[in-house]
N, C-alpha and C positions, 0 to 999 in steps of 0.2 A: 274094617267099615263100619260104622254105627249111624243109624237114621236119624235125622235132625228130632224125630216125635219121641226120642229115648234122652234127650237135652234137658237137663233140670235147669244149669246155670252154667254161666261162663264167668271164669274171673281173671279177669286181665290184668289184675294186680299180679297174681300168682303164676297166672299163666296156666290156668289150669281149666278143661272143659269137666264137668259133672253129670254124670249119667246114671239113669233108673235102671240099670241092668247090672248083674251080677258079674263079678271076673270070671268065674265059671263058665256062664254063659257066654263070654265074649272066646273064652278059650276052644271051646267046644262049636263053633261056627265054624261054618267052611270058609275055607280062603278064599280072598278076592283077589283078583287079579288085574290090571288095567293093563290095556294096551302102550307102547311108546304114542306121544301123541305128535311126533315126527312124521310118519307115513300119514296120520289122518290129516292133518293143517296141510302138507305137500300137495292132497286133492283139495283142497280148496280154497285156497291162496294163490292169487296169479302175482306175483311179485315181479313179471317181466310187464306187464301192464302201464300205460305213462296215463 
């Protein structure tokens, strides 16, 4: 995951995002894990409400 402050430009035609971070810095960065969305949404949405 890269912070939006590192985005230089987005090319929709090429389907690319250009960033001002080196490939080496990205490879050395710690891994980022996102928990599954199902559990979080189950706690906040009430689908039984009328």
